C-alpha positions as CSV (number, residue, x, y, z in Angstrom):
1,M,-6.8,-5.8,21.3
2,K,-5.7,-3.6,18.3
3,E,-7.5,-4.4,15.1
4,T,-5.2,-5.3,12.3
5,A,-4.8,-2.5,9.8
6,V,-5.1,-3.4,6.1
7,W,-3.3,-1.3,3.6
8,G,-3.5,-1.3,-0.2
9,I,-0.6,-0.5,-2.4
10,H,0.0,-0.1,-6.2
11,A,3.3,-0.6,-8.0
12,G,3.1,2.5,-10.2
13,R,1.1,3.3,-13.3
14,T,2.7,0.6,-15.3
15,S,3.5,-1.8,-12.5
16,E,7.1,-0.9,-12.7
17,A,7.7,-1.7,-9.0
18,E,6.2,-5.2,-9.1
19,N,9.6,-6.7,-9.8
20,L,11.0,-5.0,-6.7
21,F,8.0,-6.1,-4.6
22,F,8.6,-9.8,-5.2
23,K,12.4,-10.0,-5.8
24,K,13.2,-8.1,-2.6
25,N,10.1,-9.0,-0.6
26,V,9.2,-5.3,0.0
27,I,6.5,-2.8,-0.7
28,A,7.8,0.5,-1.9
29,I,6.7,4.0,-2.8
30,G,8.4,6.7,-4.9
31,W,8.6,10.3,-3.7
32,E,12.4,10.1,-4.3
33,Q,12.7,13.9,-4.4
34,M,11.7,14.0,-0.7
35,G,14.8,12.1,0.3
36,D,15.0,10.0,3.5
37,L,11.5,10.4,5.1
38,S,12.9,9.5,8.5
39,K,14.8,12.8,8.5
40,I,11.5,14.8,8.4
41,K,9.9,15.7,11.7
42,P,7.1,13.2,12.5
43,N,4.1,15.4,11.9
44,R,1.9,16.2,8.9
45,E,2.9,19.8,8.7
46,A,6.6,19.0,8.3
47,F,5.7,16.4,5.6
48,R,3.5,19.0,3.9
49,N,6.4,21.5,3.9
50,A,8.8,18.8,2.6
51,A,6.4,18.0,-0.2
52,V,6.1,21.7,-1.2
53,E,9.9,22.0,-1.2
54,A,10.4,18.7,-3.1
55,Y,7.7,19.4,-5.7
56,P,7.4,23.2,-6.2
57,D,5.5,22.8,-9.4
58,K,2.6,20.9,-7.8
59,K,-0.7,22.7,-7.3
60,P,-1.6,23.5,-3.7
61,G,-4.6,21.1,-3.9
62,A,-2.3,18.2,-4.6
63,I,0.0,18.7,-1.6
64,P,-2.1,17.1,1.1
65,N,-2.2,13.8,-0.9
66,L,1.4,14.1,-1.9
67,A,2.5,14.6,1.7
68,G,0.0,12.2,3.3
69,Q,1.0,9.0,1.6
70,P,4.7,9.1,2.6
71,F,3.6,10.2,6.1
72,R,1.3,7.2,6.5
73,F,3.9,4.8,5.0
74,L,6.5,5.9,7.6
75,H,4.3,6.7,10.7
76,E,1.0,4.9,10.4
77,M,2.0,1.5,8.9
78,K,3.1,-0.9,11.5
79,I,4.8,-4.3,11.7
80,N,2.2,-7.0,11.5
81,D,-0.2,-4.9,9.4
82,I,-1.6,-6.6,6.3
83,V,-0.9,-5.3,2.8
84,I,-2.9,-6.0,-0.3
85,Y,-1.3,-5.7,-3.7
86,P,-3.6,-6.0,-6.8
87,S,-1.3,-7.0,-9.6
88,K,-2.0,-5.6,-13.0
89,M,0.5,-8.0,-14.6
90,N,-1.2,-11.3,-13.7
91,R,-4.6,-10.1,-12.3
92,K,-4.0,-11.7,-8.9
93,V,-4.4,-10.1,-5.5
94,Y,-1.4,-10.7,-3.2
95,I,-1.7,-10.5,0.5
96,G,1.3,-10.0,2.8
97,K,2.3,-9.0,6.3
98,I,4.6,-6.1,7.0
99,V,7.6,-7.5,8.8
100,G,10.0,-4.6,8.8
101,D,10.3,-1.0,9.7
102,Y,10.8,1.8,7.1
103,I,14.0,1.6,5.0
104,Y,15.4,4.3,2.7
105,N,17.2,2.4,0.0
106,L,18.4,3.8,-3.4
107,S,19.7,0.4,-4.7
108,F,17.7,-1.8,-7.0
109,E,15.0,0.5,-8.4
110,K,16.0,4.1,-7.4
111,S,12.5,5.3,-8.3
112,Y,11.1,3.5,-5.3
113,P,13.5,4.3,-2.4
114,H,11.0,4.2,0.5
115,R,10.5,0.5,1.5
116,R,9.1,-1.8,4.1
117,T,9.9,-5.5,4.2
118,V,6.9,-7.8,3.6
119,K,6.3,-11.5,3.9
120,W,4.0,-12.4,1.0
121,I,1.6,-15.0,2.3
122,K,-1.0,-15.8,-0.3
123,S,-2.4,-14.8,-3.7
124,F,-5.8,-15.2,-5.1
125,P,-7.5,-14.6,-8.5
126,R,-9.5,-11.4,-8.5
127,A,-12.7,-13.5,-8.8
128,H,-12.3,-14.6,-5.2
129,F,-13.4,-11.2,-4.0
130,T,-16.6,-9.2,-4.5
131,Q,-16.6,-6.4,-7.0
132,K,-17.0,-3.8,-4.2
133,A,-13.8,-5.1,-2.5
134,L,-12.0,-4.9,-5.8
135,Y,-13.2,-1.3,-6.3
136,E,-11.8,-0.4,-2.9
137,I,-8.3,-1.8,-3.7
138,G,-8.5,-0.2,-7.2
139,S,-7.9,3.2,-5.6
140,A,-6.4,5.9,-7.7
141,I,-3.7,6.6,-5.2
142,S,-0.5,4.6,-4.5
143,L,-1.0,3.9,-0.8
144,F,-4.3,3.7,1.0
145,Q,-6.0,2.1,3.9
146,V,-8.5,-0.6,3.1
147,K,-11.4,-0.2,5.5
148,N,-14.9,-1.1,4.1
149,Y,-14.0,-4.5,2.7
150,A,-10.9,-5.4,4.7
151,Y,-12.7,-8.3,6.2
152,E,-12.8,-10.0,2.7
153,F,-9.1,-10.0,2.5
154,L,-8.6,-11.0,6.1
155,D,-11.0,-13.9,5.7
156,A,-9.2,-15.0,2.5
157,L,-5.9,-15.0,4.4
158,E,-7.5,-17.3,7.0
159,G,-8.6,-19.7,4.3
160,K,-12.3,-18.9,4.6
161,Q,-14.8,-17.3,2.2
162,S,-16.1,-14.2,3.8
163,Q,-19.6,-14.8,5.1
164,K,-20.5,-11.1,4.5
165,A,-19.5,-11.4,0.9
166,F,-21.3,-14.8,0.6
167,G,-24.5,-13.4,2.1
168,S,-24.4,-10.3,-0.1
169,G,-25.7,-11.9,-3.2
170,L,-22.7,-10.6,-5.0
171,P,-20.4,-12.9,-7.0
172,I,-17.6,-14.3,-5.0
């Protein structure tokens, strides 16, 4: 049986996409200069080339990250994967399930055209999770896979306090 992938996402530097996330029940990323990602060949090299073309002023060292996030959003995220959104606006952690495939949509917030439909399931105050789990979802990048502390979020979704977090001696 495939283990559920847990993804983290941010809503921009100033949470500008949060309204989109909840009004349209989606998660979304920018990269608007790359156009419809589904038109790019489904391999990392093609995404790297598309990123270089779309962002010619970016330093070569930034390209792998710039190309990798949209690649993962389109090709690695799957329906039924879990998504974690730590809101800066109200300091809650939202947990949802991806329920739709990739959509390219320029209406309602053109800065975030790359979308996936999400069913938001639960939200928790940040204090529900250990500091280490919060650090992991505080990643500096927009889209990332949650690996080390995914169990804390999955346990919370199931309505139980993570035994690993409880037994760690860390605040829960």
